[in-house]
LUMFI-846517 format. One line per 2 residues: number of its first residue (from 1); for each residue x, y, z of C-alpha. Coordinates in nm, 4 decimals. Layout:
N
NUM) X:Y:Z | ...
This chain:
341
1) -2.2728:-2.5533:21.8404 | -2.2540:-2.7669:21.5178
3) -2.3799:-3.0815:21.7173 | -2.6353:-2.8550:21.8809
5) -2.7913:-2.7446:21.5650 | -2.7950:-3.0672:21.4068
7) -2.9746:-3.2231:21.7149 | -3.2646:-2.9709:21.6559
9) -3.2867:-3.0543:21.2957 | -3.6779:-3.0578:21.1864
11) -3.8884:-2.9420:20.9026 | -3.9852:-2.6009:20.9068
13) -4.3210:-2.5737:21.0998 | -4.3628:-2.9598:21.0299
15) -4.4693:-2.8836:20.6813 | -4.3103:-2.9901:20.3406
17) -4.2384:-2.7260:20.0633 | -4.5458:-2.6617:19.8268
19) -4.4262:-2.3897:19.6257 | -4.0767:-2.2948:19.4580
21) -4.0200:-1.9519:19.6310 | -4.1405:-1.7858:19.9287
23) -4.0651:-1.4188:19.9523 | -4.1340:-1.2438:20.3068
25) -4.0742:-0.8881:20.4196 | -4.1025:-0.7197:20.7821
27) -4.3060:-0.4114:20.7633 | -4.2863:-0.1475:20.9918
29) -4.4833:0.1819:20.8870 | -4.4060:0.1600:20.5255
31) -4.7527:0.3070:20.4130 | -4.5964:0.4964:20.1592
33) -4.3689:0.2134:20.0047 | -4.6182:-0.0917:20.0091
35) -4.8176:-0.0362:19.6889 | -4.5103:0.0404:19.4566
37) -4.3054:-0.2345:19.6275 | -4.5637:-0.5141:19.5943
39) -4.5966:-0.4065:19.1960 | -4.2354:-0.4372:19.1485
41) -4.2112:-0.7420:19.3597 | -4.4937:-0.9183:19.1700
43) -4.3410:-0.8301:18.8435 | -4.0429:-0.9744:18.9241
45) -4.1580:-1.2842:19.0579 | -4.3956:-1.3392:18.7551
47) -4.0938:-1.3193:18.5320 | -3.9244:-1.6208:18.7033
49) -4.1921:-1.8606:18.5733 | -4.1913:-2.0269:18.9026
51) -4.4812:-2.0571:19.1707 | -4.4379:-1.8098:19.4422
53) -4.5870:-1.6593:19.7586 | -4.5369:-1.3284:19.9055
55) -4.5659:-1.3037:20.2848 | -4.5694:-0.9425:20.4717
57) -4.5198:-0.9309:20.8253 | -4.6794:-0.6188:20.9757
59) -4.4563:-0.5487:21.2897 | -4.6988:-0.3389:21.4688
61) -4.7218:-0.0605:21.2389 | -4.8991:0.2527:21.3640
63) -4.9617:0.4029:21.0249 | -5.1687:0.2737:20.7436
65) -4.9607:-0.0177:20.6322 | -5.1903:-0.3019:20.7705
67) -5.5199:-0.1653:20.5737 | -5.2967:-0.1459:20.2606
69) -5.1450:-0.4933:20.2749 | -5.5102:-0.5999:20.3667
71) -5.6255:-0.4644:20.0416 | -5.3613:-0.6160:19.8340
73) -5.4324:-0.9755:19.9908 | -5.7869:-0.9460:19.8875
75) -5.6810:-0.8811:19.5226 | -5.4300:-1.1530:19.5227
77) -5.4388:-1.4769:19.6934 | -5.0598:-1.5371:19.6562
79) -5.0251:-1.2390:19.8890 | -5.0375:-1.3683:20.2470
81) -5.0161:-1.1260:20.5488 | -4.9240:-1.1760:20.9159
83) -4.9970:-0.8916:21.1719 | -4.8121:-0.9127:21.4726
85) -4.9590:-0.7835:21.8222 | -4.7062:-0.5181:21.8712
87) -4.3602:-0.4084:21.7517 | -4.1221:-0.7130:21.8114
89) -3.8608:-0.6391:21.6018 | -3.7234:-0.7187:21.2650
91) -3.5620:-1.0791:21.4062 | -3.9056:-1.1720:21.5346
93) -4.0844:-1.0581:21.2274 | -3.8467:-1.2631:21.0012
95) -3.9066:-1.5695:21.2454 | -4.2722:-1.5592:21.1572
97) -4.2128:-1.5322:20.7909 | -3.9824:-1.8327:20.8020
99) -4.2298:-2.0534:21.0244 | -4.5137:-1.9687:20.7642
101) -4.3312:-1.9968:20.4410 | -4.4237:-2.2872:20.2005
103) -4.1280:-2.2458:19.9429 | -3.8406:-2.4583:19.8514
105) -3.6459:-2.1373:19.8544 | -3.6976:-1.8466:20.1158
107) -3.5921:-1.5034:20.0371 | -3.6313:-1.2302:20.2940
109) -3.5986:-0.8560:20.2090 | -3.6877:-0.5081:20.3449
111) -4.0045:-0.3416:20.2598 | -3.8477:0.0329:20.2178
113) -3.8063:-0.0250:19.8378 | -3.4075:-0.0020:19.8822
115) -3.3740:-0.3793:19.7896 | -3.4193:-0.4318:19.4140
117) -3.6926:-0.7124:19.3724 | -3.5197:-0.7556:18.9970
119) -3.2175:-0.9267:19.1964 | -3.4180:-1.2160:19.2923
121) -3.3815:-1.3746:18.9847 | -2.9794:-1.3651:19.0196
123) -2.9951:-1.5119:19.3635 | -3.1923:-1.7887:19.2456
125) -2.9435:-1.8390:18.9484 | -2.6535:-1.8618:19.2091
127) -2.8534:-2.1173:19.4225 | -2.8995:-2.3217:19.1055
129) -2.5140:-2.3684:19.0924 | -2.5136:-2.5640:19.4071
131) -2.5011:-2.3275:19.6811 | -2.7494:-2.3406:19.9878
133) -2.7332:-1.9714:20.1059 | -2.6842:-1.6566:19.8681
135) -2.6293:-1.3416:20.0358 | -2.6829:-0.9944:19.8830
137) -2.3936:-0.7485:19.9080 | -2.4896:-0.3939:19.8719
139) -2.1520:-0.2973:19.7172 | -2.2549:0.0522:19.5983
141) -2.4603:0.1185:19.9247 | -2.6817:0.4391:19.9354
143) -2.6690:0.5253:20.2969 | -2.4901:0.7771:20.5063
145) -2.1117:0.7105:20.5153 | -2.0517:0.8260:20.8990
147) -2.3486:0.6459:21.0834 | -2.4396:0.3631:20.8532
149) -2.1802:0.2294:20.6110 | -1.8640:0.3060:20.8419
151) -1.9945:0.1032:21.1180 | -2.1492:-0.1423:20.9089
153) -1.7806:-0.2090:20.7543 | -1.6250:-0.2682:21.0903
155) -1.9010:-0.4697:21.2118 | -1.9024:-0.6825:20.9017
157) -1.5289:-0.7420:20.9232 | -1.5353:-0.8454:21.2809
159) -1.8162:-1.0660:21.2225 | -1.6249:-1.2577:20.9214
161) -1.3101:-1.2909:21.1321 | -1.4787:-1.4350:21.4576
163) -1.7202:-1.6558:21.2562 | -1.5063:-1.8130:20.9989
165) -1.8023:-1.7313:20.7250 | -1.6564:-1.4413:20.4998
167) -1.9168:-1.2218:20.3713 | -1.8879:-0.8302:20.2957
169) -2.2478:-0.7358:20.3947 | -2.4133:-0.9348:20.6781
171) -2.6730:-0.6424:20.7125 | -2.8289:-0.6895:20.3696
173) -3.1710:-0.8527:20.4155 | -3.2058:-0.9797:20.0669
175) -3.0925:-1.3169:20.0802 | -3.1630:-1.6672:19.9322
177) -3.1943:-1.9766:20.1301 | -3.2707:-2.3294:20.0510
179) -3.5353:-2.4450:20.2837 | -3.3302:-2.7043:20.4548
181) -3.0584:-2.4359:20.5332 | -3.2968:-2.2857:20.7887
183) -3.3889:-2.5927:20.9611 | -3.3556:-2.5922:21.3265
185) -3.2390:-2.2165:21.3520 | -3.3763:-2.0160:21.6405
187) -3.3766:-1.6503:21.6089 | -3.3957:-1.3764:21.8698
189) -3.2424:-1.0370:21.9651 | -3.0779:-0.9210:21.6288
191) -2.9761:-1.2739:21.5131 | -3.1401:-1.2653:21.1962
193) -2.8433:-1.1278:21.0300 | -2.6128:-1.4169:21.1521
195) -2.8168:-1.6801:20.9846 | -2.5752:-1.7401:20.7193
197) -2.3172:-1.8195:20.9985 | -2.5573:-2.0787:21.1563
199) -2.5843:-2.2306:20.7973 | -2.2338:-2.2390:20.7465
201) -2.1670:-2.4260:21.0580 | -2.3766:-2.7275:20.9812
203) -2.2109:-2.7605:20.6543 | -2.4146:-2.5381:20.4102
205) -2.2488:-2.3800:20.1043 | -2.2649:-1.9844:20.1615
207) -2.1685:-1.7399:19.8893 | -2.2563:-1.3722:19.8085
209) -2.3244:-1.1622:19.5175 | -2.3399:-0.7758:19.4540
211) -2.7020:-0.6346:19.4591 | -2.8590:-0.3054:19.3742
213) -2.9173:-0.0752:19.6714 | -3.1529:0.2227:19.6291
215) -3.1753:0.5295:19.8441 | -3.4920:0.5421:20.0433
217) -3.7407:0.7859:19.8707 | -4.0290:0.7694:20.1439
219) -4.0545:0.6949:20.5051 | -3.8065:0.7007:20.7924
221) -3.5046:0.4459:20.8362 | -3.5505:0.2663:21.1476
223) -3.1659:0.1860:21.1790 | -2.8839:0.3749:21.3543
225) -2.5798:0.3447:21.5184 | -2.7444:0.1902:21.8462
227) -2.8399:-0.1193:21.6393 | -2.4778:-0.1672:21.5197
229) -2.3802:-0.1438:21.8847 | -2.6241:-0.4225:21.9401
231) -2.5210:-0.6275:21.6907 | -2.1619:-0.6338:21.8210
233) -2.2800:-0.7594:22.1646 | -2.4894:-1.0306:21.9622
235) -2.1787:-1.1010:21.7867 | -2.0138:-1.1835:22.1111
237) -2.2794:-1.4042:22.2049 | -2.2379:-1.5730:21.8770
239) -1.8637:-1.6637:21.9130 | -1.9220:-1.7784:22.2777
241) -2.2196:-2.0353:22.1628 | -1.9883:-2.1553:21.8799
243) -1.6895:-2.2309:22.1093 | -1.8122:-2.2762:22.4509
245) -2.1940:-2.3732:22.4605 | -2.1033:-2.7486:22.5164
247) -1.7886:-2.6802:22.7071 | -1.8177:-2.3413:22.9166
249) -1.5833:-2.4754:23.1658 | -1.2929:-2.4198:22.9254
251) -1.3791:-2.0510:22.9009 | -1.4595:-2.0066:23.2624
253) -1.1687:-2.2189:23.3998 | -0.9099:-2.0368:23.1807
255) -1.0408:-1.6963:23.3053 | -1.0407:-1.8100:23.6446
257) -0.6826:-1.9398:23.6266 | -0.5926:-1.6006:23.4935
259) -0.7550:-1.4381:23.7983 | -0.5947:-1.6461:24.0492
261) -0.2442:-1.5925:23.8677 | -0.3054:-1.2113:23.8902
263) -0.4182:-1.2449:24.2453 | -0.0868:-1.4424:24.3465
265) 0.1224:-1.1759:24.1659 | -0.0560:-0.8854:24.3345
267) 0.0005:-1.0534:24.6761 | 0.3472:-1.1302:24.6053
269) 0.4143:-0.7836:24.5138 | 0.2269:-0.6404:24.8244
271) 0.4230:-0.8707:25.0495 | 0.7388:-0.7437:24.8877
273) 0.6668:-0.3833:24.9776 | 0.5509:-0.4636:25.3152
275) 0.8281:-0.6845:25.4367 | 1.1282:-0.5593:25.2161
277) 1.0323:-0.1976:25.1417 | 0.8427:-0.1600:25.4604
279) 0.5368:0.0094:25.2957 | 0.2206:-0.0646:25.4774
281) -0.0453:-0.2180:25.2489 | -0.2992:0.0593:25.3527
283) -0.0757:0.3005:25.1701 | -0.1138:0.1379:24.8404
285) -0.5061:0.1683:24.7696 | -0.4575:0.1843:24.4044
287) -0.3594:-0.1792:24.3826 | -0.6827:-0.2873:24.5742
289) -0.8892:-0.0583:24.3341 | -0.7255:-0.2092:24.0470
291) -0.8052:-0.5634:24.1410 | -1.1841:-0.4768:24.2329
293) -1.2456:-0.3013:23.9259 | -1.0814:-0.6038:23.7022
295) -1.2824:-0.8500:23.9163 | -1.6028:-0.6624:23.8781
297) -1.5591:-0.6380:23.4700 | -1.4739:-0.9976:23.4447
299) -1.8075:-1.0777:23.6565 | -2.0078:-0.8571:23.4506
301) -1.9106:-1.0051:23.1234 | -1.9688:-1.3687:23.2352
303) -2.3019:-1.2537:23.3822 | -2.3995:-1.1593:23.0405
305) -2.2767:-1.4763:22.8645 | -2.4415:-1.6817:23.1197
307) -2.7710:-1.4793:23.0796 | -2.7472:-1.5504:22.7074
309) -2.7403:-1.9167:22.7594 | -3.0183:-1.8913:23.0034
311) -3.2418:-1.7065:22.7497 | -3.1488:-1.9481:22.4614
313) -3.2279:-2.2531:22.6916 | -3.5572:-2.1040:22.7870
315) -3.6682:-2.0328:22.4035 | -3.5642:-2.3464:22.2747
317) -3.6084:-2.6117:22.5514 | -3.9825:-2.4732:22.6255
319) -4.0430:-2.3764:22.2692 | -4.1562:-2.0245:22.3981
321) -4.2712:-1.8069:22.1179 | -4.0728:-1.4990:22.0122
323) -4.3754:-1.3235:21.8738 | -4.7590:-1.3481:21.8929
325) -5.0054:-1.2935:21.6078 | -5.3164:-1.0735:21.5897
327) -5.4319:-1.1215:21.2484 | -5.3685:-1.3746:20.9427
329) -5.4867:-1.3148:20.6007 | -5.4934:-1.5760:20.3169
331) -5.3149:-1.8044:20.5650 | -5.4552:-2.1159:20.6906
333) -5.5164:-2.1882:21.0708 | -5.2693:-2.4818:21.1168
335) -5.2971:-2.6699:21.4294 | -4.9368:-2.7485:21.4537
337) -4.8144:-2.3803:21.4716 | -4.6560:-2.2775:21.7859
339) -4.7439:-1.9226:21.7955 | -5.0914:-1.8231:21.9503
341) -5.3532:-1.5750:21.8283
């Protein structure tokens, strides 16, 4: 996986950085939060004394989010808006933000006012210590314990152990990346939360700091237990890609050998009962059923992993876009962009 990512290294969207900081925020039905969010975010960025831009990616909102974003962009040329044709999900929206960002430091965050814009300065200070990725840790998280915090804690522990990149809170959107740390990273599914893993695999220095987390005041959360389940499936994919992308025969060969051993043992027991104990094979349906179910389970898992490889190859070898844009505001029309209007 490391060699694979290194082979795809290229400048983001073919453009060098022209600003110090790019903050990008996926937006989906956040009409009640946008104005306050933009005021807090602008104040925090102004205090930095660095050049910056704010990119809002409207992910197919069905409320009044997009008209409000148009108004904000009309008042402030540092605010840029990308409107996707439909709701593609957070990963695709973040991918659009990365593609159009012009800063040397890229900072994603949520648009629901649960992240604190004032923490951006602390993320940048940590980057200045020599790190390439600084991840936020919602240490005092203001979400429901049973449906959000507990599943998140379990998932984060599994991700850290399997990936080798030890973070407490992969799901926190507030992070800071040096531009080069995101070079060559392709996002799909729920993969946006695994960016620190990709970066760590290619040698980036990754750390985390506690950040403020507010309770949601308006709007409705788009996250639930089902997303945690999706993340766990993506985690299996990540582990598979990191260990077996260039040598899948090691995995499938080992599994095949195990199946053969089980098959031989089953055959040996069946022959023993048939010729020593005198039990006919047709009187042992449970053994046959067990073998069938085992084979089906193995096949389904491997089919899923193979499908993930095919999807990844499809997107990356053909440069297939994972989102389509309906409208761009305060964003120049670059001919080298991969996405379509």
